[in-house]
mmCIF entry with sequence, helices, sheets and N, C-alpha, C, O atoms, coordinates in Angstrom:
data_MODEL
# 
_entry.id   MODEL 
# 
_entity.id                         1 
_entity.type                       polymer 
_entity.pdbx_number_of_molecules   1 
# 
_entity_poly.entity_id                      1 
_entity_poly.type                           'polypeptide(L)' 
_entity_poly.nstd_linkage                   no 
_entity_poly.nstd_monomer                   no 
_entity_poly.pdbx_seq_one_letter_code       MSEAQDRSLTAREKLSLRMHTLMCRVCHHFQQQLPVLRRLSRSYIKRK 
_entity_poly.pdbx_seq_one_letter_code_can   MSEAQDRSLTAREKLSLRMHTLMCRVCHHFQQQLPVLRRLSRSYIKRK 
_entity_poly.pdbx_strand_id                 A 
# 
loop_
_entity_poly_seq.entity_id 
_entity_poly_seq.num 
_entity_poly_seq.mon_id 
_entity_poly_seq.hetero 
1 1  MET n 
1 2  SER n 
1 3  GLU n 
1 4  ALA n 
1 5  GLN n 
1 6  ASP n 
1 7  ARG n 
1 8  SER n 
1 9  LEU n 
1 10 THR n 
1 11 ALA n 
1 12 ARG n 
1 13 GLU n 
1 14 LYS n 
1 15 LEU n 
1 16 SER n 
1 17 LEU n 
1 18 ARG n 
1 19 MET n 
1 20 HIS n 
1 21 THR n 
1 22 LEU n 
1 23 MET n 
1 24 CYS n 
1 25 ARG n 
1 26 VAL n 
1 27 CYS n 
1 28 HIS n 
1 29 HIS n 
1 30 PHE n 
1 31 GLN n 
1 32 GLN n 
1 33 GLN n 
1 34 LEU n 
1 35 PRO n 
1 36 VAL n 
1 37 LEU n 
1 38 ARG n 
1 39 ARG n 
1 40 LEU n 
1 41 SER n 
1 42 ARG n 
1 43 SER n 
1 44 TYR n 
1 45 ILE n 
1 46 LYS n 
1 47 ARG n 
1 48 LYS n 
# 
_struct_asym.id          A 
_struct_asym.entity_id   1 
# 
loop_
_struct_conf.conf_type_id 
_struct_conf.id 
_struct_conf.pdbx_PDB_helix_id 
_struct_conf.beg_label_comp_id 
_struct_conf.beg_label_asym_id 
_struct_conf.beg_label_seq_id 
_struct_conf.pdbx_beg_PDB_ins_code 
_struct_conf.end_label_comp_id 
_struct_conf.end_label_asym_id 
_struct_conf.end_label_seq_id 
_struct_conf.pdbx_end_PDB_ins_code 
_struct_conf.beg_auth_comp_id 
_struct_conf.beg_auth_asym_id 
_struct_conf.beg_auth_seq_id 
_struct_conf.end_auth_comp_id 
_struct_conf.end_auth_asym_id 
_struct_conf.end_auth_seq_id 
_struct_conf.pdbx_PDB_helix_class 
_struct_conf.details 
_struct_conf.pdbx_PDB_helix_length 
HELX_P HELX_P1 AA1 SER A 2  ? ASP A 6  ? SER A 2  ASP A 6  1 ? 5  
HELX_P HELX_P2 AA2 ALA A 11 ? MET A 23 ? ALA A 11 MET A 23 1 ? 13 
HELX_P HELX_P3 AA3 ARG A 25 ? ARG A 47 ? ARG A 25 ARG A 47 1 ? 23 
# 
_struct_conf_type.id          HELX_P 
_struct_conf_type.criteria    ? 
_struct_conf_type.reference   ? 
# 
loop_
_atom_site.group_PDB 
_atom_site.id 
_atom_site.type_symbol 
_atom_site.label_atom_id 
_atom_site.label_alt_id 
_atom_site.label_comp_id 
_atom_site.label_asym_id 
_atom_site.label_entity_id 
_atom_site.label_seq_id 
_atom_site.pdbx_PDB_ins_code 
_atom_site.Cartn_x 
_atom_site.Cartn_y 
_atom_site.Cartn_z 
_atom_site.occupancy 
_atom_site.B_iso_or_equiv 
_atom_site.pdbx_formal_charge 
_atom_site.auth_seq_id 
_atom_site.auth_comp_id 
_atom_site.auth_asym_id 
_atom_site.auth_atom_id 
_atom_site.pdbx_PDB_model_num 
ATOM 1   N N  . MET A 1 1  ? 4.401   0.094   -9.876  1.00 0.00 ? 1  MET A N  1 
ATOM 2   C CA . MET A 1 1  ? 3.568   -1.016  -9.467  1.00 0.00 ? 1  MET A CA 1 
ATOM 3   C C  . MET A 1 1  ? 2.228   -0.557  -8.935  1.00 0.00 ? 1  MET A C  1 
ATOM 4   O O  . MET A 1 1  ? 1.186   -1.119  -9.272  1.00 0.00 ? 1  MET A O  1 
ATOM 5   N N  . SER A 1 2  ? 2.261   0.456   -8.114  1.00 0.00 ? 2  SER A N  1 
ATOM 6   C CA . SER A 1 2  ? 1.000   0.923   -7.559  1.00 0.00 ? 2  SER A CA 1 
ATOM 7   C C  . SER A 1 2  ? 0.105   1.506   -8.646  1.00 0.00 ? 2  SER A C  1 
ATOM 8   O O  . SER A 1 2  ? -1.118  1.383   -8.571  1.00 0.00 ? 2  SER A O  1 
ATOM 9   N N  . GLU A 1 3  ? 0.694   2.134   -9.643  1.00 0.00 ? 3  GLU A N  1 
ATOM 10  C CA . GLU A 1 3  ? -0.115  2.655   -10.753 1.00 0.00 ? 3  GLU A CA 1 
ATOM 11  C C  . GLU A 1 3  ? -0.806  1.544   -11.510 1.00 0.00 ? 3  GLU A C  1 
ATOM 12  O O  . GLU A 1 3  ? -1.920  1.726   -12.001 1.00 0.00 ? 3  GLU A O  1 
ATOM 13  N N  . ALA A 1 4  ? -0.161  0.395   -11.611 1.00 0.00 ? 4  ALA A N  1 
ATOM 14  C CA . ALA A 1 4  ? -0.747  -0.753  -12.300 1.00 0.00 ? 4  ALA A CA 1 
ATOM 15  C C  . ALA A 1 4  ? -1.995  -1.244  -11.576 1.00 0.00 ? 4  ALA A C  1 
ATOM 16  O O  . ALA A 1 4  ? -2.849  -1.891  -12.181 1.00 0.00 ? 4  ALA A O  1 
ATOM 17  N N  . GLN A 1 5  ? -2.106  -0.942  -10.291 1.00 0.00 ? 5  GLN A N  1 
ATOM 18  C CA . GLN A 1 5  ? -3.297  -1.291  -9.535  1.00 0.00 ? 5  GLN A CA 1 
ATOM 19  C C  . GLN A 1 5  ? -4.465  -0.355  -9.879  1.00 0.00 ? 5  GLN A C  1 
ATOM 20  O O  . GLN A 1 5  ? -5.632  -0.722  -9.745  1.00 0.00 ? 5  GLN A O  1 
ATOM 21  N N  . ASP A 1 6  ? -4.124  0.861   -10.324 1.00 0.00 ? 6  ASP A N  1 
ATOM 22  C CA . ASP A 1 6  ? -5.142  1.886   -10.570 1.00 0.00 ? 6  ASP A CA 1 
ATOM 23  C C  . ASP A 1 6  ? -5.511  2.080   -12.037 1.00 0.00 ? 6  ASP A C  1 
ATOM 24  O O  . ASP A 1 6  ? -6.595  2.568   -12.358 1.00 0.00 ? 6  ASP A O  1 
ATOM 25  N N  . ARG A 1 7  ? -4.597  1.693   -12.917 1.00 0.00 ? 7  ARG A N  1 
ATOM 26  C CA . ARG A 1 7  ? -4.860  1.907   -14.343 1.00 0.00 ? 7  ARG A CA 1 
ATOM 27  C C  . ARG A 1 7  ? -4.114  0.852   -15.155 1.00 0.00 ? 7  ARG A C  1 
ATOM 28  O O  . ARG A 1 7  ? -3.218  0.179   -14.645 1.00 0.00 ? 7  ARG A O  1 
ATOM 29  N N  . SER A 1 8  ? -4.486  0.721   -16.400 1.00 0.00 ? 8  SER A N  1 
ATOM 30  C CA . SER A 1 8  ? -3.775  -0.182  -17.306 1.00 0.00 ? 8  SER A CA 1 
ATOM 31  C C  . SER A 1 8  ? -2.465  0.462   -17.728 1.00 0.00 ? 8  SER A C  1 
ATOM 32  O O  . SER A 1 8  ? -2.440  1.627   -18.125 1.00 0.00 ? 8  SER A O  1 
ATOM 33  N N  . LEU A 1 9  ? -1.390  -0.283  -17.644 1.00 0.00 ? 9  LEU A N  1 
ATOM 34  C CA . LEU A 1 9  ? -0.106  0.232   -18.076 1.00 0.00 ? 9  LEU A CA 1 
ATOM 35  C C  . LEU A 1 9  ? 0.048   0.056   -19.580 1.00 0.00 ? 9  LEU A C  1 
ATOM 36  O O  . LEU A 1 9  ? -0.554  -0.830  -20.186 1.00 0.00 ? 9  LEU A O  1 
ATOM 37  N N  . THR A 1 10 ? 0.862   0.916   -20.164 1.00 0.00 ? 10 THR A N  1 
ATOM 38  C CA . THR A 1 10 ? 1.179   0.753   -21.578 1.00 0.00 ? 10 THR A CA 1 
ATOM 39  C C  . THR A 1 10 ? 2.073   -0.481  -21.731 1.00 0.00 ? 10 THR A C  1 
ATOM 40  O O  . THR A 1 10 ? 2.626   -0.980  -20.751 1.00 0.00 ? 10 THR A O  1 
ATOM 41  N N  . ALA A 1 11 ? 2.205   -0.958  -22.946 1.00 0.00 ? 11 ALA A N  1 
ATOM 42  C CA . ALA A 1 11 ? 3.074   -2.115  -23.208 1.00 0.00 ? 11 ALA A CA 1 
ATOM 43  C C  . ALA A 1 11 ? 4.503   -1.815  -22.781 1.00 0.00 ? 11 ALA A C  1 
ATOM 44  O O  . ALA A 1 11 ? 5.182   -2.675  -22.220 1.00 0.00 ? 11 ALA A O  1 
ATOM 45  N N  . ARG A 1 12 ? 4.946   -0.625  -23.038 1.00 0.00 ? 12 ARG A N  1 
ATOM 46  C CA . ARG A 1 12 ? 6.306   -0.220  -22.653 1.00 0.00 ? 12 ARG A CA 1 
ATOM 47  C C  . ARG A 1 12 ? 6.473   -0.210  -21.147 1.00 0.00 ? 12 ARG A C  1 
ATOM 48  O O  . ARG A 1 12 ? 7.487   -0.680  -20.629 1.00 0.00 ? 12 ARG A O  1 
ATOM 49  N N  . GLU A 1 13 ? 5.486   0.323   -20.438 1.00 0.00 ? 13 GLU A N  1 
ATOM 50  C CA . GLU A 1 13 ? 5.545   0.338   -18.971 1.00 0.00 ? 13 GLU A CA 1 
ATOM 51  C C  . GLU A 1 13 ? 5.535   -1.071  -18.395 1.00 0.00 ? 13 GLU A C  1 
ATOM 52  O O  . GLU A 1 13 ? 6.269   -1.370  -17.454 1.00 0.00 ? 13 GLU A O  1 
ATOM 53  N N  . LYS A 1 14 ? 4.704   -1.929  -18.961 1.00 0.00 ? 14 LYS A N  1 
ATOM 54  C CA . LYS A 1 14 ? 4.641   -3.330  -18.497 1.00 0.00 ? 14 LYS A CA 1 
ATOM 55  C C  . LYS A 1 14 ? 5.984   -4.020  -18.685 1.00 0.00 ? 14 LYS A C  1 
ATOM 56  O O  . LYS A 1 14 ? 6.465   -4.718  -17.793 1.00 0.00 ? 14 LYS A O  1 
ATOM 57  N N  . LEU A 1 15 ? 6.587   -3.818  -19.858 1.00 0.00 ? 15 LEU A N  1 
ATOM 58  C CA . LEU A 1 15 ? 7.880   -4.440  -20.138 1.00 0.00 ? 15 LEU A CA 1 
ATOM 59  C C  . LEU A 1 15 ? 8.959   -3.916  -19.188 1.00 0.00 ? 15 LEU A C  1 
ATOM 60  O O  . LEU A 1 15 ? 9.763   -4.685  -18.663 1.00 0.00 ? 15 LEU A O  1 
ATOM 61  N N  . SER A 1 16 ? 8.965   -2.624  -18.980 1.00 0.00 ? 16 SER A N  1 
ATOM 62  C CA . SER A 1 16 ? 9.940   -2.010  -18.082 1.00 0.00 ? 16 SER A CA 1 
ATOM 63  C C  . SER A 1 16 ? 9.780   -2.539  -16.656 1.00 0.00 ? 16 SER A C  1 
ATOM 64  O O  . SER A 1 16 ? 10.763  -2.878  -15.996 1.00 0.00 ? 16 SER A O  1 
ATOM 65  N N  . LEU A 1 17 ? 8.556   -2.603  -16.200 1.00 0.00 ? 17 LEU A N  1 
ATOM 66  C CA . LEU A 1 17 ? 8.288   -3.119  -14.854 1.00 0.00 ? 17 LEU A CA 1 
ATOM 67  C C  . LEU A 1 17 ? 8.691   -4.585  -14.749 1.00 0.00 ? 17 LEU A C  1 
ATOM 68  O O  . LEU A 1 17 ? 9.300   -4.992  -13.759 1.00 0.00 ? 17 LEU A O  1 
ATOM 69  N N  . ARG A 1 18 ? 8.362   -5.366  -15.746 1.00 0.00 ? 18 ARG A N  1 
ATOM 70  C CA . ARG A 1 18 ? 8.709   -6.789  -15.741 1.00 0.00 ? 18 ARG A CA 1 
ATOM 71  C C  . ARG A 1 18 ? 10.212  -6.989  -15.702 1.00 0.00 ? 18 ARG A C  1 
ATOM 72  O O  . ARG A 1 18 ? 10.711  -7.810  -14.932 1.00 0.00 ? 18 ARG A O  1 
ATOM 73  N N  . MET A 1 19 ? 10.929  -6.252  -16.517 1.00 0.00 ? 19 MET A N  1 
ATOM 74  C CA . MET A 1 19 ? 12.394  -6.355  -16.546 1.00 0.00 ? 19 MET A CA 1 
ATOM 75  C C  . MET A 1 19 ? 12.989  -5.995  -15.181 1.00 0.00 ? 19 MET A C  1 
ATOM 76  O O  . MET A 1 19 ? 13.908  -6.653  -14.694 1.00 0.00 ? 19 MET A O  1 
ATOM 77  N N  . HIS A 1 20 ? 12.447  -4.943  -14.581 1.00 0.00 ? 20 HIS A N  1 
ATOM 78  C CA . HIS A 1 20 ? 12.960  -4.507  -13.291 1.00 0.00 ? 20 HIS A CA 1 
ATOM 79  C C  . HIS A 1 20 ? 12.695  -5.563  -12.215 1.00 0.00 ? 20 HIS A C  1 
ATOM 80  O O  . HIS A 1 20 ? 13.588  -5.894  -11.434 1.00 0.00 ? 20 HIS A O  1 
ATOM 81  N N  . THR A 1 21 ? 11.479  -6.086  -12.175 1.00 0.00 ? 21 THR A N  1 
ATOM 82  C CA . THR A 1 21 ? 11.153  -7.058  -11.126 1.00 0.00 ? 21 THR A CA 1 
ATOM 83  C C  . THR A 1 21 ? 11.879  -8.389  -11.326 1.00 0.00 ? 21 THR A C  1 
ATOM 84  O O  . THR A 1 21 ? 12.041  -9.145  -10.368 1.00 0.00 ? 21 THR A O  1 
ATOM 85  N N  . LEU A 1 22 ? 12.314  -8.688  -12.533 1.00 0.00 ? 22 LEU A N  1 
ATOM 86  C CA . LEU A 1 22 ? 13.141  -9.883  -12.753 1.00 0.00 ? 22 LEU A CA 1 
ATOM 87  C C  . LEU A 1 22 ? 14.529  -9.711  -12.152 1.00 0.00 ? 22 LEU A C  1 
ATOM 88  O O  . LEU A 1 22 ? 15.151  -10.685 -11.728 1.00 0.00 ? 22 LEU A O  1 
ATOM 89  N N  . MET A 1 23 ? 15.013  -8.475  -12.114 1.00 0.00 ? 23 MET A N  1 
ATOM 90  C CA . MET A 1 23 ? 16.357  -8.210  -11.598 1.00 0.00 ? 23 MET A CA 1 
ATOM 91  C C  . MET A 1 23 ? 16.365  -7.826  -10.126 1.00 0.00 ? 23 MET A C  1 
ATOM 92  O O  . MET A 1 23 ? 17.356  -8.058  -9.433  1.00 0.00 ? 23 MET A O  1 
ATOM 93  N N  . CYS A 1 24 ? 15.293  -7.253  -9.648  1.00 0.00 ? 24 CYS A N  1 
ATOM 94  C CA . CYS A 1 24 ? 15.250  -6.709  -8.295  1.00 0.00 ? 24 CYS A CA 1 
ATOM 95  C C  . CYS A 1 24 ? 14.346  -7.560  -7.407  1.00 0.00 ? 24 CYS A C  1 
ATOM 96  O O  . CYS A 1 24 ? 13.122  -7.497  -7.523  1.00 0.00 ? 24 CYS A O  1 
ATOM 97  N N  . ARG A 1 25 ? 14.933  -8.339  -6.538  1.00 0.00 ? 25 ARG A N  1 
ATOM 98  C CA . ARG A 1 25 ? 14.157  -9.228  -5.660  1.00 0.00 ? 25 ARG A CA 1 
ATOM 99  C C  . ARG A 1 25 ? 13.278  -8.447  -4.685  1.00 0.00 ? 25 ARG A C  1 
ATOM 100 O O  . ARG A 1 25 ? 12.173  -8.887  -4.368  1.00 0.00 ? 25 ARG A O  1 
ATOM 101 N N  . VAL A 1 26 ? 13.747  -7.310  -4.210  1.00 0.00 ? 26 VAL A N  1 
ATOM 102 C CA . VAL A 1 26 ? 12.952  -6.511  -3.263  1.00 0.00 ? 26 VAL A CA 1 
ATOM 103 C C  . VAL A 1 26 ? 11.656  -6.063  -3.931  1.00 0.00 ? 26 VAL A C  1 
ATOM 104 O O  . VAL A 1 26 ? 10.580  -6.194  -3.347  1.00 0.00 ? 26 VAL A O  1 
ATOM 105 N N  . CYS A 1 27 ? 11.750  -5.548  -5.124  1.00 0.00 ? 27 CYS A N  1 
ATOM 106 C CA . CYS A 1 27 ? 10.554  -5.103  -5.851  1.00 0.00 ? 27 CYS A CA 1 
ATOM 107 C C  . CYS A 1 27 ? 9.679   -6.293  -6.233  1.00 0.00 ? 27 CYS A C  1 
ATOM 108 O O  . CYS A 1 27 ? 8.453   -6.190  -6.222  1.00 0.00 ? 27 CYS A O  1 
ATOM 109 N N  . HIS A 1 28 ? 10.291  -7.402  -6.565  1.00 0.00 ? 28 HIS A N  1 
ATOM 110 C CA . HIS A 1 28 ? 9.533   -8.604  -6.888  1.00 0.00 ? 28 HIS A CA 1 
ATOM 111 C C  . HIS A 1 28 ? 8.673   -9.024  -5.696  1.00 0.00 ? 28 HIS A C  1 
ATOM 112 O O  . HIS A 1 28 ? 7.492   -9.331  -5.856  1.00 0.00 ? 28 HIS A O  1 
ATOM 113 N N  . HIS A 1 29 ? 9.263   -9.037  -4.509  1.00 0.00 ? 29 HIS A N  1 
ATOM 114 C CA . HIS A 1 29 ? 8.495   -9.398  -3.318  1.00 0.00 ? 29 HIS A CA 1 
ATOM 115 C C  . HIS A 1 29 ? 7.426   -8.359  -2.991  1.00 0.00 ? 29 HIS A C  1 
ATOM 116 O O  . HIS A 1 29 ? 6.317   -8.708  -2.587  1.00 0.00 ? 29 HIS A O  1 
ATOM 117 N N  . PHE A 1 30 ? 7.764   -7.084  -3.166  1.00 0.00 ? 30 PHE A N  1 
ATOM 118 C CA . PHE A 1 30 ? 6.775   -6.033  -2.936  1.00 0.00 ? 30 PHE A CA 1 
ATOM 119 C C  . PHE A 1 30 ? 5.597   -6.189  -3.889  1.00 0.00 ? 30 PHE A C  1 
ATOM 120 O O  . PHE A 1 30 ? 4.445   -6.000  -3.499  1.00 0.00 ? 30 PHE A O  1 
ATOM 121 N N  . GLN A 1 31 ? 5.890   -6.534  -5.144  1.00 0.00 ? 31 GLN A N  1 
ATOM 122 C CA . GLN A 1 31 ? 4.831   -6.727  -6.132  1.00 0.00 ? 31 GLN A CA 1 
ATOM 123 C C  . GLN A 1 31 ? 3.890   -7.860  -5.704  1.00 0.00 ? 31 GLN A C  1 
ATOM 124 O O  . GLN A 1 31 ? 2.682   -7.784  -5.925  1.00 0.00 ? 31 GLN A O  1 
ATOM 125 N N  . GLN A 1 32 ? 4.437   -8.881  -5.105  1.00 0.00 ? 32 GLN A N  1 
ATOM 126 C CA . GLN A 1 32 ? 3.615   -9.998  -4.625  1.00 0.00 ? 32 GLN A CA 1 
ATOM 127 C C  . GLN A 1 32 ? 2.785   -9.591  -3.414  1.00 0.00 ? 32 GLN A C  1 
ATOM 128 O O  . GLN A 1 32 ? 1.680   -10.098 -3.220  1.00 0.00 ? 32 GLN A O  1 
ATOM 129 N N  . GLN A 1 33 ? 3.303   -8.693  -2.608  1.00 0.00 ? 33 GLN A N  1 
ATOM 130 C CA . GLN A 1 33 ? 2.605   -8.256  -1.386  1.00 0.00 ? 33 GLN A CA 1 
ATOM 131 C C  . GLN A 1 33 ? 1.581   -7.156  -1.641  1.00 0.00 ? 33 GLN A C  1 
ATOM 132 O O  . GLN A 1 33 ? 0.664   -6.967  -0.841  1.00 0.00 ? 33 GLN A O  1 
ATOM 133 N N  . LEU A 1 34 ? 1.724   -6.445  -2.722  1.00 0.00 ? 34 LEU A N  1 
ATOM 134 C CA . LEU A 1 34 ? 0.871   -5.297  -2.998  1.00 0.00 ? 34 LEU A CA 1 
ATOM 135 C C  . LEU A 1 34 ? -0.624  -5.612  -2.991  1.00 0.00 ? 34 LEU A C  1 
ATOM 136 O O  . LEU A 1 34 ? -1.381  -4.852  -2.387  1.00 0.00 ? 34 LEU A O  1 
ATOM 137 N N  . PRO A 1 35 ? -1.095  -6.692  -3.627  1.00 0.00 ? 35 PRO A N  1 
ATOM 138 C CA . PRO A 1 35 ? -2.533  -6.982  -3.566  1.00 0.00 ? 35 PRO A CA 1 
ATOM 139 C C  . PRO A 1 35 ? -3.046  -7.227  -2.143  1.00 0.00 ? 35 PRO A C  1 
ATOM 140 O O  . PRO A 1 35 ? -4.168  -6.844  -1.812  1.00 0.00 ? 35 PRO A O  1 
ATOM 141 N N  . VAL A 1 36 ? -2.234  -7.856  -1.316  1.00 0.00 ? 36 VAL A N  1 
ATOM 142 C CA . VAL A 1 36 ? -2.615  -8.119  0.073   1.00 0.00 ? 36 VAL A CA 1 
ATOM 143 C C  . VAL A 1 36 ? -2.695  -6.798  0.834   1.00 0.00 ? 36 VAL A C  1 
ATOM 144 O O  . VAL A 1 36 ? -3.651  -6.557  1.570   1.00 0.00 ? 36 VAL A O  1 
ATOM 145 N N  . LEU A 1 37 ? -1.695  -5.954  0.655   1.00 0.00 ? 37 LEU A N  1 
ATOM 146 C CA . LEU A 1 37 ? -1.708  -4.649  1.316   1.00 0.00 ? 37 LEU A CA 1 
ATOM 147 C C  . LEU A 1 37 ? -2.921  -3.816  0.898   1.00 0.00 ? 37 LEU A C  1 
ATOM 148 O O  . LEU A 1 37 ? -3.548  -3.152  1.724   1.00 0.00 ? 37 LEU A O  1 
ATOM 149 N N  . ARG A 1 38 ? -3.230  -3.861  -0.364  1.00 0.00 ? 38 ARG A N  1 
ATOM 150 C CA . ARG A 1 38 ? -4.379  -3.102  -0.867  1.00 0.00 ? 38 ARG A CA 1 
ATOM 151 C C  . ARG A 1 38 ? -5.688  -3.623  -0.283  1.00 0.00 ? 38 ARG A C  1 
ATOM 152 O O  . ARG A 1 38 ? -6.552  -2.844  0.119   1.00 0.00 ? 38 ARG A O  1 
ATOM 153 N N  . ARG A 1 39 ? -5.825  -4.945  -0.240  1.00 0.00 ? 39 ARG A N  1 
ATOM 154 C CA . ARG A 1 39 ? -7.031  -5.553  0.318   1.00 0.00 ? 39 ARG A CA 1 
ATOM 155 C C  . ARG A 1 39 ? -7.175  -5.227  1.814   1.00 0.00 ? 39 ARG A C  1 
ATOM 156 O O  . ARG A 1 39 ? -8.272  -4.917  2.279   1.00 0.00 ? 39 ARG A O  1 
ATOM 157 N N  . LEU A 1 40 ? -6.083  -5.297  2.552   1.00 0.00 ? 40 LEU A N  1 
ATOM 158 C CA . LEU A 1 40 ? -6.122  -4.987  3.977   1.00 0.00 ? 40 LEU A CA 1 
ATOM 159 C C  . LEU A 1 40 ? -6.468  -3.521  4.226   1.00 0.00 ? 40 LEU A C  1 
ATOM 160 O O  . LEU A 1 40 ? -7.238  -3.207  5.133   1.00 0.00 ? 40 LEU A O  1 
ATOM 161 N N  . SER A 1 41 ? -5.904  -2.634  3.429   1.00 0.00 ? 41 SER A N  1 
ATOM 162 C CA . SER A 1 41 ? -6.196  -1.212  3.622   1.00 0.00 ? 41 SER A CA 1 
ATOM 163 C C  . SER A 1 41 ? -7.652  -0.903  3.292   1.00 0.00 ? 41 SER A C  1 
ATOM 164 O O  . SER A 1 41 ? -8.278  -0.088  3.970   1.00 0.00 ? 41 SER A O  1 
ATOM 165 N N  . ARG A 1 42 ? -8.196  -1.538  2.268   1.00 0.00 ? 42 ARG A N  1 
ATOM 166 C CA . ARG A 1 42 ? -9.613  -1.335  1.945   1.00 0.00 ? 42 ARG A CA 1 
ATOM 167 C C  . ARG A 1 42 ? -10.503 -1.854  3.066   1.00 0.00 ? 42 ARG A C  1 
ATOM 168 O O  . ARG A 1 42 ? -11.506 -1.229  3.410   1.00 0.00 ? 42 ARG A O  1 
ATOM 169 N N  . SER A 1 43 ? -10.137 -2.990  3.630   1.00 0.00 ? 43 SER A N  1 
ATOM 170 C CA . SER A 1 43 ? -10.894 -3.556  4.735   1.00 0.00 ? 43 SER A CA 1 
ATOM 171 C C  . SER A 1 43 ? -10.866 -2.628  5.940   1.00 0.00 ? 43 SER A C  1 
ATOM 172 O O  . SER A 1 43 ? -11.884 -2.443  6.607   1.00 0.00 ? 43 SER A O  1 
ATOM 173 N N  . TYR A 1 44 ? -9.715  -2.048  6.220   1.00 0.00 ? 44 TYR A N  1 
ATOM 174 C CA . TYR A 1 44 ? -9.564  -1.125  7.350   1.00 0.00 ? 44 TYR A CA 1 
ATOM 175 C C  . TYR A 1 44 ? -10.429 0.119   7.165   1.00 0.00 ? 44 TYR A C  1 
ATOM 176 O O  . TYR A 1 44 ? -11.085 0.577   8.100   1.00 0.00 ? 44 TYR A O  1 
ATOM 177 N N  . ILE A 1 45 ? -10.422 0.657   5.945   1.00 0.00 ? 45 ILE A N  1 
ATOM 178 C CA . ILE A 1 45 ? -11.205 1.852   5.656   1.00 0.00 ? 45 ILE A CA 1 
ATOM 179 C C  . ILE A 1 45 ? -12.706 1.585   5.813   1.00 0.00 ? 45 ILE A C  1 
ATOM 180 O O  . ILE A 1 45 ? -13.437 2.436   6.320   1.00 0.00 ? 45 ILE A O  1 
ATOM 181 N N  . LYS A 1 46 ? -13.159 0.425   5.386   1.00 0.00 ? 46 LYS A N  1 
ATOM 182 C CA . LYS A 1 46 ? -14.576 0.081   5.492   1.00 0.00 ? 46 LYS A CA 1 
ATOM 183 C C  . LYS A 1 46 ? -15.042 -0.022  6.945   1.00 0.00 ? 46 LYS A C  1 
ATOM 184 O O  . LYS A 1 46 ? -16.207 0.243   7.245   1.00 0.00 ? 46 LYS A O  1 
ATOM 185 N N  . ARG A 1 47 ? -14.147 -0.402  7.836   1.00 0.00 ? 47 ARG A N  1 
ATOM 186 C CA . ARG A 1 47 ? -14.495 -0.563  9.248   1.00 0.00 ? 47 ARG A CA 1 
ATOM 187 C C  . ARG A 1 47 ? -14.612 0.743   9.986   1.00 0.00 ? 47 ARG A C  1 
ATOM 188 O O  . ARG A 1 47 ? -15.251 0.805   11.036  1.00 0.00 ? 47 ARG A O  1 
ATOM 189 N N  . LYS A 1 48 ? -14.000 1.802   9.454   1.00 0.00 ? 48 LYS A N  1 
ATOM 190 C CA . LYS A 1 48 ? -14.043 3.108   10.136  1.00 0.00 ? 48 LYS A CA 1 
ATOM 191 C C  . LYS A 1 48 ? -15.367 3.789   9.960   1.00 0.00 ? 48 LYS A C  1 
ATOM 192 O O  . LYS A 1 48 ? -15.565 4.892   10.470  1.00 0.00 ? 48 LYS A O  1 
# 
């Protein structure tokens, strides 16, 4: 998931990730939280 934030995933990687997040609720929720975490961390770094 974090790699998808940094680069384009291959079709196979996208499918694998999608299948996993459909079955794993923990990862599904983490995937939803990842953009917020990334935005907050960037904001924190800019303030330093």
